[in-house]
VEXLUMMI-398222 format. One record per residue: residue in three letters; y negated, x, z of N, C-alpha, C in turn. Coordinates in nm, 3 decimals, padded with zeros to 5 digits. Layout:
residues N
<code:ALA | n_py:Y | n_px:X | n_pz:Z | ca_py:Y | ca_px:X | ca_pz:Z | c_py:Y | c_px:X | c_pz:Z>
...
end
This chain:
residues 101
<code:MET | n_py:-01.516 | n_px:00.348 | n_pz:00.219 | ca_py:-01.428 | ca_px:00.323 | ca_pz:00.332 | c_py:-01.301 | c_px:00.405 | c_pz:00.314>
<code:ASN | n_py:-01.266 | n_px:00.480 | n_pz:00.416 | ca_py:-01.144 | ca_px:00.561 | ca_pz:00.411 | c_py:-01.024 | c_px:00.477 | c_pz:00.448>
<code:ARG | n_py:-00.914 | n_px:00.502 | n_pz:00.380 | ca_py:-00.790 | ca_px:00.431 | ca_pz:00.406 | c_py:-00.705 | c_px:00.516 | c_pz:00.500>
<code:VAL | n_py:-00.656 | n_px:00.454 | n_pz:00.606 | ca_py:-00.572 | ca_px:00.521 | ca_pz:00.703 | c_py:-00.439 | c_px:00.447 | c_pz:00.708>
<code:CYS | n_py:-00.329 | n_px:00.519 | n_pz:00.697 | ca_py:-00.197 | ca_px:00.459 | ca_pz:00.703 | c_py:-00.125 | c_px:00.511 | c_pz:00.826>
<code:VAL | n_py:-00.085 | n_px:00.420 | n_pz:00.915 | ca_py:-00.008 | ca_px:00.458 | ca_pz:01.034 | c_py:00.110 | c_px:00.364 | c_pz:01.046>
<code:GLN | n_py:00.210 | n_px:00.407 | n_pz:01.120 | ca_py:00.329 | ca_px:00.325 | ca_pz:01.141 | c_py:00.323 | c_px:00.265 | c_pz:01.281>
<code:GLY | n_py:00.396 | n_px:00.158 | n_pz:01.298 | ca_py:00.406 | ca_px:00.092 | ca_pz:01.427 | c_py:00.516 | c_px:-00.011 | c_pz:01.422>
<code:VAL | n_py:00.528 | n_px:-00.089 | n_pz:01.528 | ca_py:00.627 | ca_px:-00.196 | ca_pz:01.537 | c_py:00.561 | c_px:-00.319 | c_pz:01.600>
<code:VAL | n_py:00.625 | n_px:-00.432 | n_pz:01.583 | ca_py:00.577 | ca_px:-00.554 | ca_pz:01.647 | c_py:00.655 | c_px:-00.573 | c_pz:01.777>
<code:ARG | n_py:00.581 | n_px:-00.587 | n_pz:01.887 | ca_py:00.642 | ca_px:-00.614 | ca_pz:02.017 | c_py:00.569 | c_px:-00.733 | c_pz:02.079>
<code:ASN | n_py:00.646 | n_px:-00.835 | n_pz:02.112 | ca_py:00.589 | ca_px:-00.957 | ca_pz:02.172 | c_py:00.476 | c_px:-01.013 | c_pz:02.088>
<code:GLY | n_py:00.492 | n_px:-01.008 | n_pz:01.955 | ca_py:00.393 | ca_px:-01.066 | ca_pz:01.866 | c_py:00.269 | c_px:-00.980 | c_pz:01.841>
<code:GLN | n_py:00.266 | n_px:-00.861 | n_pz:01.898 | ca_py:00.151 | ca_px:-00.772 | ca_pz:01.881 | c_py:00.195 | c_px:-00.646 | c_pz:01.805>
<code:VAL | n_py:00.108 | n_px:-00.594 | n_pz:01.721 | ca_py:00.136 | ca_px:-00.470 | ca_pz:01.650 | c_py:00.105 | c_px:-00.354 | c_pz:01.744>
<code:VAL | n_py:00.206 | n_px:-00.269 | n_pz:01.765 | ca_py:00.190 | ca_px:-00.150 | ca_pz:01.850 | c_py:00.202 | c_px:-00.029 | c_pz:01.758>
<code:LEU | n_py:00.096 | n_px:00.049 | n_pz:01.750 | ca_py:00.093 | ca_px:00.165 | ca_pz:01.660 | c_py:00.158 | c_px:00.286 | c_pz:01.725>
<code:ASP | n_py:00.215 | n_px:00.373 | n_pz:01.640 | ca_py:00.277 | ca_px:00.496 | ca_pz:01.688 | c_py:00.172 | c_px:00.593 | c_pz:01.742>
<code:GLU | n_py:00.051 | n_px:00.584 | n_pz:01.690 | ca_py:-00.058 | ca_px:00.671 | ca_pz:01.736 | c_py:-00.187 | c_px:00.589 | c_pz:01.740>
<code:PRO | n_py:-00.272 | n_px:00.614 | n_pz:01.837 | ca_py:-00.398 | ca_px:00.538 | ca_pz:01.845 | c_py:-00.491 | c_px:00.574 | c_pz:01.729>
<code:LEU | n_py:-00.566 | n_px:00.475 | n_pz:01.684 | ca_py:-00.659 | ca_px:00.498 | ca_pz:01.573 | c_py:-00.800 | c_px:00.530 | c_pz:01.620>
<code:GLY | n_py:-00.838 | n_px:00.479 | n_pz:01.734 | ca_py:-00.973 | ca_px:00.503 | ca_pz:01.782 | c_py:-01.080 | c_px:00.429 | c_pz:01.703>
<code:LEU | n_py:-01.045 | n_px:00.315 | n_pz:01.645 | ca_py:-01.142 | ca_px:00.236 | ca_pz:01.569 | c_py:-01.226 | c_px:00.152 | c_pz:01.665>
<code:PRO | n_py:-01.352 | n_px:00.129 | n_pz:01.633 | ca_py:-01.435 | ca_px:00.046 | ca_pz:01.720 | c_py:-01.393 | c_px:-00.101 | c_pz:01.714>
<code:ASP | n_py:-01.419 | n_px:-00.173 | n_pz:01.821 | ca_py:-01.390 | ca_px:-00.317 | ca_pz:01.824 | c_py:-01.457 | c_px:-00.386 | c_pz:01.706>
<code:GLY | n_py:-01.388 | n_px:-00.480 | n_pz:01.647 | ca_py:-01.441 | ca_px:-00.556 | ca_pz:01.535 | c_py:-01.409 | c_px:-00.496 | c_pz:01.400>
<code:THR | n_py:-01.345 | n_px:-00.379 | n_pz:01.398 | ca_py:-01.308 | ca_px:-00.318 | ca_pz:01.271 | c_py:-01.198 | c_px:-00.400 | c_pz:01.205>
<code:ALA | n_py:-01.218 | n_px:-00.437 | n_pz:01.079 | ca_py:-01.117 | ca_px:-00.513 | ca_pz:01.005 | c_py:-01.004 | c_px:-00.420 | c_pz:00.963>
<code:VAL | n_py:-00.881 | n_px:-00.466 | n_pz:00.980 | ca_py:-00.764 | ca_px:-00.388 | ca_pz:00.940 | c_py:-00.669 | c_px:-00.477 | c_pz:00.861>
<code:THR | n_py:-00.581 | n_px:-00.414 | n_pz:00.785 | ca_py:-00.477 | ca_px:-00.485 | ca_pz:00.711 | c_py:-00.343 | c_px:-00.436 | c_pz:00.762>
<code:VAL | n_py:-00.255 | n_px:-00.529 | n_pz:00.795 | ca_py:-00.121 | ca_px:-00.495 | ca_pz:00.842 | c_py:-00.023 | c_px:-00.546 | c_pz:00.739>
<code:ALA | n_py:00.069 | n_px:-00.459 | n_pz:00.695 | ca_py:00.168 | ca_px:-00.500 | ca_pz:00.594 | c_py:00.308 | c_px:-00.471 | c_pz:00.646>
<code:ASP | n_py:00.400 | n_px:-00.563 | n_pz:00.618 | ca_py:00.540 | ca_px:-00.545 | ca_pz:00.654 | c_py:00.598 | c_px:-00.432 | c_pz:00.570>
<code:SER | n_py:00.670 | n_px:-00.341 | n_pz:00.632 | ca_py:00.727 | ca_px:-00.231 | ca_pz:00.556 | c_py:00.879 | c_px:-00.241 | c_pz:00.544>
<code:THR | n_py:00.931 | n_px:-00.362 | n_pz:00.547 | ca_py:01.074 | ca_px:-00.384 | ca_pz:00.527 | c_py:01.092 | c_px:-00.437 | c_pz:00.386>
<code:PRO | n_py:01.104 | n_px:-00.348 | n_pz:00.289 | ca_py:01.109 | ca_px:-00.393 | ca_pz:00.149 | c_py:01.245 | c_px:-00.447 | c_pz:00.108>
<code:ASP | n_py:01.243 | n_px:-00.539 | n_pz:00.011 | ca_py:01.369 | ca_px:-00.583 | ca_pz:-00.048 | c_py:01.414 | c_px:-00.475 | c_pz:-00.147>
<code:ASP | n_py:01.532 | n_px:-00.493 | n_pz:-00.207 | ca_py:01.587 | ca_px:-00.389 | ca_pz:-00.295 | c_py:01.499 | c_px:-00.361 | c_pz:-00.416>
<code:THR | n_py:01.436 | n_px:-00.464 | n_pz:-00.473 | ca_py:01.350 | ca_px:-00.443 | ca_pz:-00.590 | c_py:01.229 | c_px:-00.359 | c_pz:-00.552>
<code:HIS | n_py:01.168 | n_px:-00.396 | n_pz:-00.441 | ca_py:01.051 | ca_px:-00.323 | ca_pz:-00.391 | c_py:01.091 | c_px:-00.180 | c_pz:-00.355>
<code:LYS | n_py:01.206 | n_px:-00.167 | n_pz:-00.289 | ca_py:01.256 | ca_px:-00.035 | ca_pz:-00.250 | c_py:01.279 | c_px:00.052 | c_pz:-00.373>
<code:ARG | n_py:01.340 | n_px:-00.005 | n_pz:-00.478 | ca_py:01.365 | ca_px:00.072 | ca_pz:-00.600 | c_py:01.232 | c_px:00.114 | c_pz:-00.664>
<code:THR | n_py:01.133 | n_px:00.026 | n_pz:-00.664 | ca_py:01.001 | ca_px:00.059 | ca_pz:-00.721 | c_py:00.937 | c_px:00.175 | c_pz:-00.644>
<code:LEU | n_py:00.942 | n_px:00.167 | n_pz:-00.510 | ca_py:00.885 | ca_px:00.274 | ca_pz:-00.429 | c_py:00.955 | c_px:00.407 | c_pz:-00.454>
<code:LEU | n_py:01.088 | n_px:00.403 | n_pz:-00.452 | ca_py:01.163 | ca_px:00.527 | ca_pz:-00.470 | c_py:01.146 | c_px:00.584 | c_pz:-00.611>
<code:THR | n_py:01.129 | n_px:00.498 | n_pz:-00.709 | ca_py:01.103 | ca_px:00.544 | ca_pz:-00.845 | c_py:00.967 | c_px:00.614 | c_pz:-00.849>
<code:ALA | n_py:00.865 | n_px:00.553 | n_pz:-00.788 | ca_py:00.731 | ca_px:00.613 | ca_pz:-00.785 | c_py:00.731 | c_px:00.746 | c_pz:-00.711>
<code:LEU | n_py:00.817 | n_px:00.758 | n_pz:-00.610 | ca_py:00.826 | ca_px:00.881 | ca_pz:-00.532 | c_py:00.923 | c_px:00.982 | c_pz:-00.593>
<code:ASN | n_py:00.986 | n_px:00.943 | n_pz:-00.704 | ca_py:01.086 | ca_px:01.027 | ca_pz:-00.770 | c_py:01.201 | c_px:01.062 | c_pz:-00.673>
<code:ARG | n_py:01.246 | n_px:00.961 | n_pz:-00.597 | ca_py:01.353 | ca_px:00.981 | ca_pz:-00.498 | c_py:01.459 | c_px:00.871 | c_pz:-00.507>
<code:LEU | n_py:01.501 | n_px:00.835 | n_pz:-00.627 | ca_py:01.606 | ca_px:00.734 | ca_pz:-00.642 | c_py:01.738 | c_px:00.778 | c_pz:-00.578>
<code:ASP | n_py:01.753 | n_px:00.906 | n_pz:-00.549 | ca_py:01.872 | ca_px:00.954 | ca_pz:-00.482 | c_py:01.887 | c_px:00.893 | c_pz:-00.342>
<code:LEU | n_py:01.779 | n_px:00.836 | n_pz:-00.288 | ca_py:01.782 | ca_px:00.777 | ca_pz:-00.154 | c_py:01.810 | c_px:00.626 | c_pz:-00.154>
<code:MET | n_py:01.839 | n_px:00.569 | n_pz:-00.270 | ca_py:01.854 | ca_px:00.424 | ca_pz:-00.282 | c_py:01.958 | c_px:00.367 | c_pz:-00.183>
<code:ASP | n_py:02.069 | n_px:00.434 | n_pz:-00.164 | ca_py:02.175 | ca_px:00.384 | ca_pz:-00.076 | c_py:02.175 | c_px:00.452 | c_pz:00.061>
<code:ASP | n_py:02.073 | n_px:00.529 | n_pz:00.090 | ca_py:02.065 | ca_px:00.602 | ca_pz:00.216 | c_py:02.000 | c_px:00.514 | c_pz:00.323>
<code:PRO | n_py:02.068 | n_px:00.489 | n_pz:00.436 | ca_py:02.008 | ca_px:00.405 | ca_pz:00.540 | c_py:01.881 | c_px:00.465 | c_pz:00.603>
<code:ASP | n_py:01.864 | n_px:00.596 | n_pz:00.593 | ca_py:01.745 | ca_px:00.662 | ca_pz:00.647 | c_py:01.643 | c_px:00.695 | c_pz:00.540>
<code:TRP | n_py:01.644 | n_px:00.619 | n_pz:00.430 | ca_py:01.558 | ca_px:00.650 | ca_pz:00.316 | c_py:01.410 | c_px:00.655 | c_pz:00.353>
<code:GLN | n_py:01.365 | n_px:00.566 | n_pz:00.443 | ca_py:01.222 | ca_px:00.562 | ca_pz:00.475 | c_py:01.176 | c_px:00.690 | c_pz:00.546>
<code:VAL | n_py:01.260 | n_px:00.747 | n_pz:00.628 | ca_py:01.227 | ca_px:00.871 | ca_pz:00.697 | c_py:01.230 | c_px:00.987 | c_pz:00.598>
<code:LYS | n_py:01.333 | n_px:00.992 | n_pz:00.516 | ca_py:01.350 | ca_px:01.103 | ca_pz:00.422 | c_py:01.246 | c_px:01.101 | c_pz:00.310>
<code:ALA | n_py:01.199 | n_px:00.983 | n_pz:00.273 | ca_py:01.100 | ca_px:00.972 | ca_pz:00.166 | c_py:00.958 | c_px:00.995 | c_pz:00.218>
<code:ALA | n_py:00.942 | n_px:01.012 | n_pz:00.347 | ca_py:00.813 | ca_px:01.038 | ca_pz:00.412 | c_py:00.727 | c_px:00.911 | c_pz:00.419>
<code:PRO | n_py:00.715 | n_px:00.856 | n_pz:00.540 | ca_py:00.639 | ca_px:00.732 | ca_pz:00.559 | c_py:00.497 | c_px:00.734 | c_pz:00.504>
<code:GLU | n_py:00.429 | n_px:00.849 | n_pz:00.516 | ca_py:00.291 | ca_px:00.855 | ca_pz:00.466 | c_py:00.287 | c_px:00.845 | c_pz:00.313>
<code:ARG | n_py:00.388 | n_px:00.899 | n_pz:00.245 | ca_py:00.394 | ca_px:00.888 | ca_pz:00.099 | c_py:00.427 | c_px:00.745 | c_pz:00.058>
<code:ILE | n_py:00.517 | n_px:00.680 | n_pz:00.133 | ca_py:00.551 | ca_px:00.540 | ca_pz:00.105 | c_py:00.427 | c_px:00.454 | c_pz:00.122>
<code:ALA | n_py:00.354 | n_px:00.474 | n_pz:00.231 | ca_py:00.233 | ca_px:00.395 | ca_pz:00.257 | c_py:00.129 | c_px:00.416 | c_pz:00.147>
<code:LEU | n_py:00.116 | n_px:00.539 | n_pz:00.099 | ca_py:00.019 | ca_px:00.568 | ca_pz:-00.007 | c_py:00.058 | c_px:00.496 | c_pz:-00.136>
<code:VAL | n_py:00.185 | n_px:00.502 | n_pz:-00.174 | ca_py:00.231 | ca_px:00.433 | ca_pz:-00.295 | c_py:00.212 | c_px:00.283 | c_pz:-00.280>
<code:GLU | n_py:00.245 | n_px:00.227 | n_pz:-00.164 | ca_py:00.226 | ca_px:00.083 | ca_pz:-00.142 | c_py:00.079 | c_px:00.045 | c_pz:-00.155>
<code:ALA | n_py:-00.010 | n_px:00.126 | n_pz:-00.102 | ca_py:-00.154 | ca_px:00.099 | ca_pz:-00.112 | c_py:-00.200 | c_px:00.102 | c_pz:-00.258>
<code:ILE | n_py:-00.150 | n_px:00.199 | n_pz:-00.334 | ca_py:-00.187 | ca_px:00.208 | ca_pz:-00.476 | c_py:-00.138 | c_px:00.085 | c_pz:-00.551>
<code:VAL | n_py:-00.014 | n_px:00.043 | n_pz:-00.524 | ca_py:00.042 | ca_px:-00.075 | ca_pz:-00.590 | c_py:-00.038 | c_px:-00.199 | c_pz:-00.551>
<code:ARG | n_py:-00.072 | n_px:-00.212 | n_pz:-00.423 | ca_py:-00.151 | ca_px:-00.327 | ca_pz:-00.376 | c_py:-00.286 | c_px:-00.332 | c_pz:-00.446>
<code:ASP | n_py:-00.354 | n_px:-00.217 | n_pz:-00.454 | ca_py:-00.485 | ca_px:-00.211 | ca_pz:-00.519 | c_py:-00.475 | c_px:-00.243 | c_pz:-00.668>
<code:ALA | n_py:-00.373 | n_px:-00.189 | n_pz:-00.733 | ca_py:-00.354 | ca_px:-00.215 | ca_pz:-00.876 | c_py:-00.323 | c_px:-00.363 | c_pz:-00.901>
<code:THR | n_py:-00.244 | n_px:-00.423 | n_pz:-00.813 | ca_py:-00.211 | ca_px:-00.565 | ca_pz:-00.826 | c_py:-00.336 | c_px:-00.650 | c_pz:-00.807>
<code:ALA | n_py:-00.415 | n_px:-00.617 | n_pz:-00.707 | ca_py:-00.540 | ca_px:-00.692 | ca_pz:-00.683 | c_py:-00.634 | c_px:-00.679 | c_pz:-00.801>
<code:LEU | n_py:-00.643 | n_px:-00.560 | n_pz:-00.857 | ca_py:-00.728 | ca_px:-00.539 | ca_pz:-00.974 | c_py:-00.678 | c_px:-00.621 | c_pz:-01.092>
<code:ALA | n_py:-00.547 | n_px:-00.619 | n_pz:-01.116 | ca_py:-00.488 | ca_px:-00.696 | ca_pz:-01.227 | c_py:-00.508 | c_px:-00.844 | c_pz:-01.207>
<code:GLU | n_py:-00.492 | n_px:-00.893 | n_pz:-01.085 | ca_py:-00.512 | ca_px:-01.036 | ca_pz:-01.057 | c_py:-00.657 | c_px:-01.075 | c_pz:-01.081>
<code:GLY | n_py:-00.750 | n_px:-00.988 | n_pz:-01.045 | ca_py:-00.891 | ca_px:-01.015 | ca_pz:-01.069 | c_py:-00.921 | c_px:-01.026 | c_pz:-01.217>
<code:ARG | n_py:-00.861 | n_px:-00.941 | n_pz:-01.296 | ca_py:-00.882 | ca_px:-00.945 | ca_pz:-01.440 | c_py:-00.818 | c_px:-01.068 | c_pz:-01.502>
<code:GLN | n_py:-00.705 | n_px:-01.111 | n_pz:-01.449 | ca_py:-00.639 | ca_px:-01.230 | ca_pz:-01.502 | c_py:-00.723 | c_px:-01.354 | c_pz:-01.477>
<code:GLU | n_py:-00.799 | n_px:-01.354 | n_pz:-01.368 | ca_py:-00.884 | ca_px:-01.468 | ca_pz:-01.335 | c_py:-01.013 | c_px:-01.468 | c_pz:-01.416>
<code:GLY | n_py:-01.030 | n_px:-01.368 | n_pz:-01.500 | ca_py:-01.148 | ca_px:-01.365 | ca_pz:-01.586 | c_py:-01.258 | c_px:-01.276 | c_pz:-01.535>
<code:SER | n_py:-01.242 | n_px:-01.219 | n_pz:-01.415 | ca_py:-01.345 | ca_px:-01.128 | ca_pz:-01.366 | c_py:-01.308 | c_px:-00.987 | c_pz:-01.405>
<code:SER | n_py:-01.407 | n_px:-00.905 | n_pz:-01.417 | ca_py:-01.385 | ca_px:-00.767 | ca_pz:-01.453 | c_py:-01.463 | c_px:-00.679 | c_pz:-01.358>
<code:PRO | n_py:-01.402 | n_px:-00.571 | n_pz:-01.308 | ca_py:-01.476 | ca_px:-00.484 | ca_pz:-01.217 | c_py:-01.594 | c_px:-00.416 | c_pz:-01.285>
<code:ASP | n_py:-01.596 | n_px:-00.412 | n_pz:-01.418 | ca_py:-01.704 | ca_px:-00.350 | ca_pz:-01.492 | c_py:-01.802 | c_px:-00.452 | c_pz:-01.549>
<code:SER | n_py:-01.798 | n_px:-00.575 | n_pz:-01.499 | ca_py:-01.879 | ca_px:-00.681 | ca_pz:-01.558 | c_py:-02.029 | c_px:-00.655 | c_pz:-01.546>
<code:ASP | n_py:-02.071 | n_px:-00.574 | n_pz:-01.447 | ca_py:-02.213 | ca_px:-00.543 | ca_pz:-01.433 | c_py:-02.253 | c_px:-00.418 | c_pz:-01.511>
<code:ALA | n_py:-02.153 | n_px:-00.349 | n_pz:-01.564 | ca_py:-02.183 | ca_px:-00.226 | ca_pz:-01.638 | c_py:-02.238 | c_px:-00.263 | c_pz:-01.776>
<code:PRO | n_py:-02.335 | n_px:-00.183 | n_pz:-01.826 | ca_py:-02.390 | ca_px:-00.212 | ca_pz:-01.959 | c_py:-02.283 | c_px:-00.188 | c_pz:-02.065>
<code:THR | n_py:-02.285 | n_px:-00.271 | n_pz:-02.166 | ca_py:-02.189 | ca_px:-00.254 | ca_pz:-02.275 | c_py:-02.245 | c_px:-00.156 | c_pz:-02.376>
<code:GLN | n_py:-02.159 | n_px:-00.076 | n_pz:-02.433 | ca_py:-02.201 | ca_px:00.018 | ca_pz:-02.533 | c_py:-02.144 | c_px:-00.026 | c_pz:-02.666>
<code:ARG | n_py:-02.225 | n_px:-00.016 | n_pz:-02.767 | ca_py:-02.181 | ca_px:-00.054 | ca_pz:-02.903 | c_py:-02.162 | c_px:00.072 | c_pz:-02.985>
<code:ALA | n_py:-02.060 | n_px:00.067 | n_pz:-03.066 | ca_py:-02.036 | ca_px:00.180 | ca_pz:-03.158 | c_py:-02.145 | c_px:00.181 | c_pz:-03.264>
<code:ALA | n_py:-02.191 | n_px:00.300 | n_pz:-03.298 | ca_py:-02.298 | ca_px:00.313 | ca_pz:-03.398 | c_py:-02.240 | c_px:00.313 | c_pz:-03.538>
end
């Protein structure tokens, strides 16, 4: 499954995208709030190597929305993977184990 990141706004309780996606009806999507708190903002800017934008009111535009979305997706996936491992499941649980000779 390909990941697509687009921007939009909420109007009258509905998400309105900046550009149409052309997805078929019934396609599952994930919508995430992109108004980060300072800790989240610092993490994003650190990952993007752009801490110079920490106090800039236009930081999201200057840091490139598509790069921010990509970093957020990577963090989300890594967090989900870590949470799965903490619960005792492993993504490699079906893989054969190899023993050292």
